[in-house]
C-alpha positions as CSV (number, residue, x, y, z in Angstrom):
1,M,0.1,0.1,0.0
2,S,1.4,3.4,-1.0
3,K,1.6,6.2,1.6
4,F,-0.3,9.6,1.2
5,N,1.6,12.7,-0.3
6,G,1.2,16.0,1.3
7,F,-1.8,17.1,-1.0
8,E,-3.7,13.8,-0.1
9,K,-3.0,14.5,3.5
10,F,-4.5,17.9,3.3
11,I,-7.6,16.6,1.7
12,I,-8.2,14.0,4.3
13,V,-7.4,16.1,7.3
14,S,-9.7,19.1,6.1
15,G,-12.5,16.7,5.6
16,V,-12.2,14.8,8.7
17,E,-11.9,18.0,10.8
18,R,-15.1,19.4,9.0
19,V,-17.0,16.4,9.8
20,A,-15.8,16.2,13.4
21,L,-16.9,20.0,13.8
22,E,-20.5,19.0,12.4
23,M,-20.8,16.1,14.6
24,K,-19.9,18.2,17.7
25,C,-22.3,20.8,16.7
26,E,-25.0,18.2,16.4
27,I,-24.2,16.7,19.8
28,R,-24.3,20.2,21.4
29,N,-27.8,20.9,19.7
30,V,-29.1,17.4,21.1
31,E,-27.9,18.3,24.6
32,E,-29.5,21.6,24.6
33,K,-32.8,19.8,23.7
34,G,-32.4,17.7,26.8
35,K,-31.7,14.6,25.1
36,N,-28.9,12.1,25.5
37,P,-26.5,12.0,22.5
38,L,-24.9,8.6,21.6
39,M,-21.4,10.2,21.5
40,T,-19.9,13.0,23.6
41,V,-17.8,15.8,22.1
42,E,-14.8,14.5,24.2
43,Y,-15.2,10.9,22.3
44,V,-15.3,12.8,18.9
45,D,-12.2,14.6,19.9
46,M,-10.5,11.4,20.9
47,V,-11.3,9.5,17.8
48,L,-10.2,12.6,15.6
49,K,-6.8,12.7,17.4
50,E,-6.5,8.8,16.7
51,L,-7.4,9.3,13.0
52,L,-5.1,12.2,12.5
53,D,-2.2,10.1,14.0
54,K,-2.8,7.2,11.6
55,V,-3.0,9.7,8.7
56,N,0.3,11.1,9.8
57,S,1.8,7.6,10.0
58,F,0.6,6.8,6.5
59,T,1.9,10.1,5.0
60,I,5.4,10.4,3.1
61,K,7.7,12.3,5.4
62,E,9.2,15.4,3.8
63,K,12.7,15.6,3.2
64,K,14.8,18.2,5.1
65,Y,16.9,20.3,2.7
66,R,19.9,22.5,4.0
């Protein structure tokens, strides 16, 4: 399996962060209505961090030039 390049990483990270933000807004809206959401904002943050770590590990590292 080939690794992601920088542009592919950018697309994935942007999309994941946008979805996570939408999920957190939906969770807060449900809580404001007095209902219990299936997930918490903290859980979404935890999964987001784990997913971004995976994306970083599957991304080609940039070479340092002097």
